[in-house]
All heavy atoms as TSV, in Angstrom:
chain	resi	resn	atom	element	x	y	z
A	1	MET	N	N	0.856	-1.164	-0.016
A	1	MET	CA	C	-0.013	-0.014	0.033
A	1	MET	C	C	0.860	1.247	0.022
A	1	MET	O	O	1.902	1.285	0.670
A	1	MET	CB	C	-0.900	-0.010	1.213
A	1	MET	CG	C	-1.984	-1.072	1.182
A	1	MET	SD	S	-3.336	-0.802	2.315
A	1	MET	CE	C	-2.633	-1.074	3.873
A	2	THR	N	N	0.461	2.258	-0.712
A	2	THR	CA	C	1.207	3.510	-0.805
A	2	THR	C	C	0.928	4.391	0.423
A	2	THR	O	O	0.031	4.109	1.197
A	2	THR	CB	C	0.836	4.253	-2.056
A	2	THR	OG1	O	-0.535	4.661	-1.977
A	2	THR	CG2	C	0.970	3.374	-3.284
A	3	TRP	N	N	1.692	5.454	0.536
A	3	TRP	CA	C	1.539	6.352	1.640
A	3	TRP	C	C	0.196	7.057	1.584
A	3	TRP	O	O	-0.398	7.436	2.601
A	3	TRP	CB	C	2.667	7.416	1.652
A	3	TRP	CG	C	2.608	8.323	0.462
A	3	TRP	CD1	C	3.245	8.122	-0.742
A	3	TRP	CD2	C	1.941	9.590	0.405
A	3	TRP	NE1	N	2.945	9.194	-1.557
A	3	TRP	CE2	C	2.180	10.109	-0.887
A	3	TRP	CE3	C	1.147	10.328	1.267
A	3	TRP	CZ2	C	1.648	11.297	-1.313
A	3	TRP	CZ3	C	0.653	11.532	0.888
A	3	TRP	CH2	C	0.871	12.023	-0.405
A	4	LEU	N	N	-0.328	7.224	0.365
A	4	LEU	CA	C	-1.673	7.858	0.220
A	4	LEU	C	C	-2.768	7.025	0.809
A	4	LEU	O	O	-3.723	7.556	1.427
A	4	LEU	CB	C	-1.901	8.143	-1.253
A	4	LEU	CG	C	-3.008	9.143	-1.591
A	4	LEU	CD1	C	-2.769	10.449	-0.848
A	4	LEU	CD2	C	-3.090	9.411	-3.060
A	5	VAL	N	N	-2.726	5.710	0.653
A	5	VAL	CA	C	-3.657	4.803	1.253
A	5	VAL	C	C	-3.596	4.873	2.755
A	5	VAL	O	O	-4.645	4.961	3.453
A	5	VAL	CB	C	-3.458	3.364	0.733
A	5	VAL	CG1	C	-4.391	2.423	1.444
A	5	VAL	CG2	C	-3.691	3.315	-0.758
A	6	TRP	N	N	-2.378	4.848	3.299
A	6	TRP	CA	C	-2.253	4.962	4.768
A	6	TRP	C	C	-2.781	6.284	5.279
A	6	TRP	O	O	-3.421	6.337	6.356
A	6	TRP	CB	C	-0.769	4.788	5.168
A	6	TRP	CG	C	-0.313	3.364	5.048
A	6	TRP	CD1	C	0.518	2.869	4.117
A	6	TRP	CD2	C	-0.729	2.281	5.869
A	6	TRP	NE1	N	0.694	1.564	4.325
A	6	TRP	CE2	C	-0.042	1.126	5.397
A	6	TRP	CE3	C	-1.589	2.125	6.964
A	6	TRP	CZ2	C	-0.197	-0.118	5.909
A	6	TRP	CZ3	C	-1.745	0.909	7.511
A	6	TRP	CH2	C	-1.066	-0.218	7.024
A	7	LEU	N	N	-2.547	7.368	4.571
A	7	LEU	CA	C	-3.042	8.689	4.945
A	7	LEU	C	C	-4.596	8.671	4.924
A	7	LEU	O	O	-5.207	9.214	5.833
A	7	LEU	CB	C	-2.505	9.760	4.005
A	7	LEU	CG	C	-2.966	11.162	4.310
A	7	LEU	CD1	C	-2.459	11.612	5.679
A	7	LEU	CD2	C	-2.395	12.112	3.244
A	8	ALA	N	N	-5.172	8.113	3.876
A	8	ALA	CA	C	-6.624	8.047	3.775
A	8	ALA	C	C	-7.197	7.222	4.939
A	8	ALA	O	O	-8.242	7.636	5.524
A	8	ALA	CB	C	-7.046	7.421	2.439
A	9	LEU	N	N	-6.577	6.129	5.282
A	9	LEU	CA	C	-7.051	5.357	6.419
A	9	LEU	C	C	-6.969	6.120	7.736
A	9	LEU	O	O	-7.907	6.080	8.514
A	9	LEU	CB	C	-6.201	4.062	6.561
A	9	LEU	CG	C	-6.634	2.860	5.746
A	9	LEU	CD1	C	-5.551	1.802	5.716
A	9	LEU	CD2	C	-7.950	2.331	6.262
A	10	ALA	N	N	-5.875	6.833	7.943
A	10	ALA	CA	C	-5.769	7.680	9.149
A	10	ALA	C	C	-6.829	8.707	9.194
A	10	ALA	O	O	-7.409	8.999	10.282
A	10	ALA	CB	C	-4.382	8.269	9.188
A	11	VAL	N	N	-7.132	9.348	8.065
A	11	VAL	CA	C	-8.162	10.393	8.033
A	11	VAL	C	C	-9.552	9.800	8.304
A	11	VAL	O	O	-10.332	10.366	9.052
A	11	VAL	CB	C	-8.120	11.127	6.679
A	11	VAL	CG1	C	-9.356	11.953	6.457
A	11	VAL	CG2	C	-6.867	11.920	6.534
A	12	ILE	N	N	-9.829	8.605	7.750
A	12	ILE	CA	C	-11.105	7.979	7.974
A	12	ILE	C	C	-11.257	7.612	9.486
A	12	ILE	O	O	-12.333	7.875	10.067
A	12	ILE	CB	C	-11.273	6.769	7.069
A	12	ILE	CG1	C	-11.447	7.232	5.601
A	12	ILE	CG2	C	-12.433	5.921	7.511
A	12	ILE	CD1	C	-11.371	6.113	4.610
A	13	ILE	N	N	-10.238	7.047	10.080
A	13	ILE	CA	C	-10.308	6.637	11.471
A	13	ILE	C	C	-10.468	7.907	12.359
A	13	ILE	O	O	-11.273	7.877	13.298
A	13	ILE	CB	C	-9.025	5.891	11.857
A	13	ILE	CG1	C	-9.081	4.497	11.193
A	13	ILE	CG2	C	-8.931	5.706	13.360
A	13	ILE	CD1	C	-7.785	3.699	11.309
A	14	ALA	N	N	-9.758	8.951	12.043
A	14	ALA	CA	C	-9.860	10.175	12.812
A	14	ALA	C	C	-11.259	10.819	12.678
A	14	ALA	O	O	-11.820	11.319	13.665
A	14	ALA	CB	C	-8.842	11.202	12.395
A	15	ALA	N	N	-11.797	10.790	11.475
A	15	ALA	CA	C	-13.165	11.317	11.270
A	15	ALA	C	C	-14.192	10.530	12.025
A	15	ALA	O	O	-15.113	11.119	12.637
A	15	ALA	CB	C	-13.486	11.325	9.790
A	16	VAL	N	N	-14.091	9.208	11.995
A	16	VAL	CA	C	-15.055	8.381	12.740
A	16	VAL	C	C	-14.922	8.609	14.235
A	16	VAL	O	O	-15.929	8.747	14.943
A	16	VAL	CB	C	-14.833	6.882	12.435
A	16	VAL	CG1	C	-15.607	5.966	13.391
A	16	VAL	CG2	C	-15.248	6.577	10.989
A	17	ALA	N	N	-13.723	8.751	14.723
A	17	ALA	CA	C	-13.498	9.044	16.191
A	17	ALA	C	C	-14.108	10.399	16.534
A	17	ALA	O	O	-14.698	10.555	17.599
A	17	ALA	CB	C	-12.035	8.945	16.507
A	18	ALA	N	N	-13.916	11.372	15.664
A	18	ALA	CA	C	-14.412	12.732	15.931
A	18	ALA	C	C	-15.906	12.808	15.898
A	18	ALA	O	O	-16.530	13.413	16.772
A	18	ALA	CB	C	-13.771	13.707	14.949
A	19	VAL	N	N	-16.522	12.136	14.936
A	19	VAL	CA	C	-17.953	12.179	14.782
A	19	VAL	C	C	-18.677	11.414	15.939
A	19	VAL	O	O	-19.703	11.869	16.462
A	19	VAL	CB	C	-18.417	11.717	13.409
A	19	VAL	CG1	C	-19.899	11.495	13.339
A	19	VAL	CG2	C	-17.939	12.652	12.351
A	20	THR	N	N	-18.115	10.278	16.301
A	20	THR	CA	C	-18.765	9.471	17.305
A	20	THR	C	C	-18.430	9.940	18.746
A	20	THR	O	O	-19.041	9.526	19.680
A	20	THR	CB	C	-18.355	7.987	17.209
A	20	THR	OG1	O	-16.935	7.899	17.366
A	20	THR	CG2	C	-18.777	7.422	15.896
A	21	GLY	N	N	-17.458	10.818	18.864
A	21	GLY	CA	C	-17.091	11.366	20.207
A	21	GLY	C	C	-16.267	10.421	21.039
A	21	GLY	O	O	-16.254	10.539	22.248
A	22	MET	N	N	-15.573	9.499	20.441
A	22	MET	CA	C	-14.707	8.626	21.174
A	22	MET	C	C	-13.599	9.378	21.877
A	22	MET	O	O	-13.081	10.374	21.348
A	22	MET	CB	C	-14.078	7.548	20.236
A	22	MET	CG	C	-15.081	6.602	19.677
A	22	MET	SD	S	-14.419	5.562	18.306
A	22	MET	CE	C	-12.858	5.060	18.863
A	23	GLN	N	N	-13.221	8.927	23.056
A	23	GLN	CA	C	-12.164	9.621	23.767
A	23	GLN	C	C	-11.477	8.678	24.737
A	23	GLN	O	O	-12.079	7.651	25.130
A	23	GLN	CB	C	-12.731	10.818	24.603
A	23	GLN	CG	C	-13.691	10.432	25.644
A	23	GLN	CD	C	-14.276	11.636	26.350
A	23	GLN	OE1	O	-14.091	12.749	25.901
A	23	GLN	NE2	N	-15.011	11.402	27.390
A	24	PRO	N	N	-10.239	8.952	25.097
A	24	PRO	CA	C	-9.548	8.048	26.059
A	24	PRO	C	C	-10.163	8.182	27.449
A	24	PRO	O	O	-10.789	9.175	27.788
A	24	PRO	CB	C	-8.090	8.551	26.026
A	24	PRO	CG	C	-8.121	9.871	25.366
A	24	PRO	CD	C	-9.372	9.993	24.577
A	25	THR	N	N	-9.898	7.208	28.255
A	25	THR	CA	C	-10.387	7.163	29.617
A	25	THR	C	C	-9.813	8.326	30.441
A	25	THR	O	O	-8.596	8.549	30.394
A	25	THR	CB	C	-10.038	5.847	30.297
A	25	THR	OG1	O	-10.535	4.798	29.490
A	25	THR	CG2	C	-10.687	5.693	31.658
A	26	GLY	N	N	-10.630	9.003	31.121
A	26	GLY	CA	C	-10.146	10.144	31.972
A	26	GLY	C	C	-10.003	11.420	31.267
A	26	GLY	O	O	-9.620	12.434	31.850
A	27	ALA	N	N	-10.325	11.513	29.953
A	27	ALA	CA	C	-10.189	12.743	29.187
A	27	ALA	C	C	-11.371	13.694	29.418
A	27	ALA	O	O	-12.431	13.242	29.879
A	27	ALA	CB	C	-10.051	12.468	27.757
A	28	ARG	N	N	-11.137	14.958	29.204
A	28	ARG	CA	C	-12.236	15.898	29.375
A	28	ARG	C	C	-13.283	15.668	28.273
A	28	ARG	O	O	-12.964	15.503	27.090
A	28	ARG	CB	C	-11.724	17.349	29.245
A	28	ARG	CG	C	-10.873	17.706	30.437
A	28	ARG	CD	C	-10.245	19.078	30.304
A	28	ARG	NE	N	-11.114	20.050	29.660
A	28	ARG	CZ	C	-10.680	21.197	29.139
A	28	ARG	NH1	N	-9.394	21.449	29.146
A	28	ARG	NH2	N	-11.482	22.035	28.618
A	29	PRO	N	N	-14.599	15.708	28.602
A	29	PRO	CA	C	-15.610	15.504	27.552
A	29	PRO	C	C	-15.723	16.696	26.629
A	29	PRO	O	O	-15.837	17.847	27.045
A	29	PRO	CB	C	-16.900	15.351	28.370
A	29	PRO	CG	C	-16.596	16.024	29.668
A	29	PRO	CD	C	-15.136	15.909	29.930
A	30	VAL	N	N	-15.630	16.389	25.305
A	30	VAL	CA	C	-15.745	17.462	24.327
A	30	VAL	C	C	-16.840	17.122	23.286
A	30	VAL	O	O	-17.128	17.938	22.419
A	30	VAL	CB	C	-14.416	17.734	23.545
A	30	VAL	CG1	C	-13.341	18.263	24.484
A	30	VAL	CG2	C	-13.976	16.447	22.883
A	31	ALA	N	N	-17.470	15.975	23.408
A	31	ALA	CA	C	-18.406	15.522	22.422
A	31	ALA	C	C	-19.627	16.435	22.337
A	31	ALA	O	O	-20.179	16.592	21.256
A	31	ALA	CB	C	-18.868	14.124	22.685
A	32	SER	N	N	-20.006	17.058	23.385
A	32	SER	CA	C	-21.256	17.885	23.336
A	32	SER	C	C	-20.940	19.398	23.382
A	32	SER	O	O	-21.804	20.202	23.686
A	32	SER	CB	C	-22.179	17.540	24.463
A	32	SER	OG	O	-21.515	17.722	25.727
A	33	THR	N	N	-19.707	19.796	23.075
A	33	THR	CA	C	-19.384	21.206	23.106
A	33	THR	C	C	-19.694	21.824	21.730
A	33	THR	O	O	-19.931	21.172	20.707
A	33	THR	CB	C	-17.858	21.430	23.343
A	33	THR	OG1	O	-17.145	20.817	22.307
A	33	THR	CG2	C	-17.446	20.874	24.707
A	34	ARG	N	N	-19.751	23.149	21.748
A	34	ARG	CA	C	-20.125	23.890	20.496
A	34	ARG	C	C	-19.024	23.708	19.429
A	34	ARG	O	O	-19.318	23.596	18.268
A	34	ARG	CB	C	-20.267	25.358	20.807
A	34	ARG	CG	C	-20.814	26.181	19.655
A	34	ARG	CD	C	-21.007	27.578	20.048
A	34	ARG	NE	N	-21.861	27.706	21.239
A	34	ARG	CZ	C	-22.105	28.809	21.852
A	34	ARG	NH1	N	-21.572	29.934	21.418
A	34	ARG	NH2	N	-22.897	28.846	22.916
A	35	LEU	N	N	-17.767	23.629	19.884
A	35	LEU	CA	C	-16.637	23.505	18.933
A	35	LEU	C	C	-16.763	22.142	18.216
A	35	LEU	O	O	-16.536	22.085	16.992
A	35	LEU	CB	C	-15.308	23.615	19.665
A	35	LEU	CG	C	-14.083	23.547	18.783
A	35	LEU	CD1	C	-14.070	24.647	17.758
A	35	LEU	CD2	C	-12.855	23.577	19.668
A	36	MET	N	N	-17.137	21.099	18.907
A	36	MET	CA	C	-17.252	19.791	18.290
A	36	MET	C	C	-18.445	19.774	17.357
A	36	MET	O	O	-18.394	19.162	16.274
A	36	MET	CB	C	-17.475	18.695	19.337
A	36	MET	CG	C	-17.466	17.304	18.744
A	36	MET	SD	S	-16.030	16.895	17.726
A	36	MET	CE	C	-14.864	16.527	18.971
A	37	GLY	N	N	-19.518	20.526	17.657
A	37	GLY	CA	C	-20.636	20.629	16.737
A	37	GLY	C	C	-20.248	21.317	15.449
A	37	GLY	O	O	-20.610	20.869	14.393
A	38	ILE	N	N	-19.457	22.379	15.575
A	38	ILE	CA	C	-18.975	23.064	14.365
A	38	ILE	C	C	-18.034	22.180	13.549
A	38	ILE	O	O	-18.083	22.164	12.340
A	38	ILE	CB	C	-18.290	24.379	14.717
A	38	ILE	CG1	C	-19.280	25.357	15.357
A	38	ILE	CG2	C	-17.662	25.047	13.545
A	38	ILE	CD1	C	-20.422	25.723	14.488
A	39	ALA	N	N	-17.205	21.441	14.213
A	39	ALA	CA	C	-16.266	20.490	13.573
A	39	ALA	C	C	-17.048	19.462	12.820
A	39	ALA	O	O	-16.689	19.135	11.699
A	39	ALA	CB	C	-15.342	19.843	14.570
A	40	ARG	N	N	-18.158	18.930	13.409
A	40	ARG	CA	C	-18.904	17.935	12.673
A	40	ARG	C	C	-19.617	18.576	11.468
A	40	ARG	O	O	-19.688	17.962	10.348
A	40	ARG	CB	C	-19.972	17.392	13.615
A	40	ARG	CG	C	-19.355	16.462	14.633
A	40	ARG	CD	C	-20.417	15.922	15.590
A	40	ARG	NE	N	-19.834	15.007	16.576
A	40	ARG	CZ	C	-20.145	14.901	17.787
A	40	ARG	NH1	N	-21.142	15.674	18.234
A	40	ARG	NH2	N	-19.563	14.051	18.591
A	41	LEU	N	N	-20.068	19.800	11.584
A	41	LEU	CA	C	-20.701	20.510	10.486
A	41	LEU	C	C	-19.671	20.706	9.332
A	41	LEU	O	O	-20.030	20.466	8.168
A	41	LEU	CB	C	-21.258	21.863	10.960
A	41	LEU	CG	C	-21.994	22.677	9.945
A	41	LEU	CD1	C	-23.310	21.955	9.522
A	41	LEU	CD2	C	-22.286	24.058	10.466
A	42	VAL	N	N	-18.472	21.112	9.699
A	42	VAL	CA	C	-17.448	21.316	8.660
A	42	VAL	C	C	-17.091	19.967	7.992
A	42	VAL	O	O	-16.921	19.893	6.771
A	42	VAL	CB	C	-16.187	21.938	9.281
A	42	VAL	CG1	C	-15.006	21.917	8.335
A	42	VAL	CG2	C	-16.482	23.369	9.704
A	43	LEU	N	N	-17.025	18.907	8.798
A	43	LEU	CA	C	-16.715	17.608	8.233
A	43	LEU	C	C	-17.823	17.172	7.200
A	43	LEU	O	O	-17.495	16.665	6.147
A	43	LEU	CB	C	-16.598	16.549	9.329
A	43	LEU	CG	C	-16.208	15.171	8.912
A	43	LEU	CD1	C	-14.834	15.131	8.302
A	43	LEU	CD2	C	-16.272	14.210	10.096
A	44	VAL	N	N	-19.063	17.359	7.548
A	44	VAL	CA	C	-20.140	17.019	6.643
A	44	VAL	C	C	-20.104	17.897	5.379
A	44	VAL	O	O	-20.323	17.362	4.276
A	44	VAL	CB	C	-21.498	17.136	7.382
A	44	VAL	CG1	C	-22.663	17.071	6.421
A	44	VAL	CG2	C	-21.664	16.083	8.438
A	45	ALA	N	N	-19.800	19.144	5.551
A	45	ALA	CA	C	-19.679	20.019	4.396
A	45	ALA	C	C	-18.559	19.579	3.462
A	45	ALA	O	O	-18.734	19.598	2.209
A	45	ALA	CB	C	-19.446	21.487	4.846
A	46	LEU	N	N	-17.434	19.196	4.019
A	46	LEU	CA	C	-16.329	18.720	3.206
A	46	LEU	C	C	-16.679	17.451	2.458
A	46	LEU	O	O	-16.323	17.263	1.318
A	46	LEU	CB	C	-15.080	18.532	4.053
A	46	LEU	CG	C	-14.317	19.753	4.501
A	46	LEU	CD1	C	-13.220	19.412	5.482
A	46	LEU	CD2	C	-13.766	20.513	3.292
A	47	ILE	N	N	-17.384	16.580	3.161
A	47	ILE	CA	C	-17.835	15.310	2.500
A	47	ILE	C	C	-18.737	15.637	1.319
A	47	ILE	O	O	-18.581	15.020	0.243
A	47	ILE	CB	C	-18.472	14.366	3.506
A	47	ILE	CG1	C	-17.467	13.803	4.491
A	47	ILE	CG2	C	-19.236	13.206	2.830
A	47	ILE	CD1	C	-18.057	13.111	5.693
A	48	ILE	N	N	-19.686	16.520	1.540
A	48	ILE	CA	C	-20.594	16.883	0.436
A	48	ILE	C	C	-19.810	17.496	-0.741
A	48	ILE	O	O	-20.073	17.197	-1.903
A	48	ILE	CB	C	-21.673	17.876	0.969
A	48	ILE	CG1	C	-22.599	17.124	1.931
A	48	ILE	CG2	C	-22.437	18.515	-0.173
A	48	ILE	CD1	C	-23.580	18.032	2.648
A	49	ILE	N	N	-18.838	18.357	-0.484
A	49	ILE	CA	C	-18.039	18.973	-1.528
A	49	ILE	C	C	-17.279	17.895	-2.285
A	49	ILE	O	O	-17.262	17.918	-3.521
A	49	ILE	CB	C	-17.130	20.041	-0.925
A	49	ILE	CG1	C	-17.967	21.233	-0.481
A	49	ILE	CG2	C	-16.056	20.491	-1.937
A	49	ILE	CD1	C	-17.178	22.228	0.364
A	50	PHE	N	N	-16.618	16.986	-1.542
A	50	PHE	CA	C	-15.856	15.901	-2.266
A	50	PHE	C	C	-16.752	15.006	-3.068
A	50	PHE	O	O	-16.339	14.535	-4.125
A	50	PHE	CB	C	-14.979	15.183	-1.237
A	50	PHE	CG	C	-13.789	15.948	-0.752
A	50	PHE	CD1	C	-13.456	15.922	0.576
A	50	PHE	CD2	C	-13.047	16.657	-1.643
A	50	PHE	CE1	C	-12.379	16.628	1.011
A	50	PHE	CE2	C	-11.946	17.375	-1.229
A	50	PHE	CZ	C	-11.601	17.389	0.129
A	51	VAL	N	N	-17.941	14.683	-2.517
A	51	VAL	CA	C	-18.848	13.868	-3.280
A	51	VAL	C	C	-19.274	14.565	-4.539
A	51	VAL	O	O	-19.382	13.933	-5.629
A	51	VAL	CB	C	-20.073	13.441	-2.408
A	51	VAL	CG1	C	-21.163	12.834	-3.247
A	51	VAL	CG2	C	-19.663	12.471	-1.324
A	52	TYR	N	N	-19.496	15.853	-4.462
A	52	TYR	CA	C	-19.904	16.641	-5.624
A	52	TYR	C	C	-18.803	16.627	-6.680
A	52	TYR	O	O	-19.010	16.411	-7.868
A	52	TYR	CB	C	-20.220	18.100	-5.266
A	52	TYR	CG	C	-20.437	18.970	-6.391
A	52	TYR	CD1	C	-21.624	18.858	-7.156
A	52	TYR	CD2	C	-19.530	19.968	-6.779
A	52	TYR	CE1	C	-21.864	19.729	-8.274
A	52	TYR	CE2	C	-19.736	20.749	-7.867
A	52	TYR	CZ	C	-20.897	20.634	-8.589
A	52	TYR	OH	O	-21.117	21.461	-9.681
A	53	PHE	N	N	-17.544	16.834	-6.219
A	53	PHE	CA	C	-16.398	16.808	-7.181
A	53	PHE	C	C	-16.243	15.445	-7.755
A	53	PHE	O	O	-15.956	15.316	-8.981
A	53	PHE	CB	C	-15.133	17.231	-6.502
A	53	PHE	CG	C	-15.049	18.727	-6.246
A	53	PHE	CD1	C	-14.314	19.179	-5.136
A	53	PHE	CD2	C	-15.624	19.639	-7.034
A	53	PHE	CE1	C	-14.230	20.539	-4.880
A	53	PHE	CE2	C	-15.570	21.003	-6.845
A	53	PHE	CZ	C	-14.860	21.448	-5.741
A	54	ALA	N	N	-16.401	14.358	-7.008
A	54	ALA	CA	C	-16.279	13.040	-7.582
A	54	ALA	C	C	-17.392	12.787	-8.550
A	54	ALA	O	O	-17.166	12.172	-9.648
A	54	ALA	CB	C	-16.371	12.053	-6.444
A	55	TRP	N	N	-18.630	13.270	-8.293
A	55	TRP	CA	C	-19.741	13.083	-9.223
A	55	TRP	C	C	-19.456	13.812	-10.493
A	55	TRP	O	O	-19.715	13.299	-11.622
A	55	TRP	CB	C	-21.008	13.553	-8.549
A	55	TRP	CG	C	-22.193	13.436	-9.467
A	55	TRP	CD1	C	-22.837	12.313	-9.845
A	55	TRP	CD2	C	-22.874	14.560	-10.079
A	55	TRP	NE1	N	-23.882	12.629	-10.674
A	55	TRP	CE2	C	-23.914	13.990	-10.847
A	55	TRP	CE3	C	-22.686	15.935	-10.127
A	55	TRP	CZ2	C	-24.748	14.765	-11.552
A	55	TRP	CZ3	C	-23.529	16.684	-10.810
A	55	TRP	CH2	C	-24.539	16.123	-11.557
A	56	ARG	N	N	-18.956	15.073	-10.380
A	56	ARG	CA	C	-18.631	15.844	-11.580
A	56	ARG	C	C	-17.558	15.193	-12.411
A	56	ARG	O	O	-17.646	15.147	-13.666
A	56	ARG	CB	C	-18.155	17.247	-11.196
A	56	ARG	CG	C	-19.262	18.138	-10.607
A	56	ARG	CD	C	-20.041	18.815	-11.690
A	56	ARG	NE	N	-19.125	19.498	-12.606
A	56	ARG	CZ	C	-19.358	20.653	-13.172
A	56	ARG	NH1	N	-20.471	21.264	-12.866
A	56	ARG	NH2	N	-18.502	21.177	-13.976
A	57	ALA	N	N	-16.542	14.608	-11.753
A	57	ALA	CA	C	-15.467	13.942	-12.515
A	57	ALA	C	C	-15.987	12.698	-13.183
A	57	ALA	O	O	-15.561	12.315	-14.279
A	57	ALA	CB	C	-14.333	13.644	-11.547
A	58	ARG	N	N	-16.875	11.998	-12.475
A	58	ARG	CA	C	-17.445	10.725	-13.036
A	58	ARG	C	C	-18.330	10.947	-14.247
A	58	ARG	O	O	-18.293	10.227	-15.205
A	58	ARG	CB	C	-18.196	10.033	-11.944
A	58	ARG	CG	C	-18.887	8.755	-12.337
A	58	ARG	CD	C	-18.022	7.577	-12.045
A	58	ARG	NE	N	-18.798	6.344	-12.308
A	58	ARG	CZ	C	-18.263	5.324	-12.867
A	58	ARG	NH1	N	-16.983	5.296	-13.211
A	58	ARG	NH2	N	-18.972	4.276	-13.073
A	59	THR	N	N	-19.113	12.013	-14.200
A	59	THR	CA	C	-20.074	12.317	-15.264
A	59	THR	C	C	-19.426	13.088	-16.431
A	59	THR	O	O	-20.042	13.314	-17.438
A	59	THR	CB	C	-21.329	13.060	-14.797
A	59	THR	OG1	O	-20.856	14.294	-14.224
A	59	THR	CG2	C	-22.079	12.244	-13.798
A	60	GLY	N	N	-18.187	13.554	-16.205
A	60	GLY	CA	C	-17.458	14.303	-17.253
A	60	GLY	C	C	-17.856	15.746	-17.344
A	60	GLY	O	O	-17.635	16.376	-18.404
A	61	GLY	N	N	-18.467	16.290	-16.300
A	61	GLY	CA	C	-18.899	17.665	-16.331
A	61	GLY	C	C	-17.886	18.588	-15.968
A	61	GLY	O	O	-17.228	19.334	-15.716
């Protein structure tokens, strides 16, 4: 596997951890803070943008 595949895997794992609110034992809770809400909103916006670009590239537009 290339470095790009490893990078993509790391990004996917980090995104899943961020969206689900996973945290280590004893850490301060951040899952229900306003900053985490904005981060989730930005993540969803980026996903929508990338899906749009992939769709445009696939359809040849």
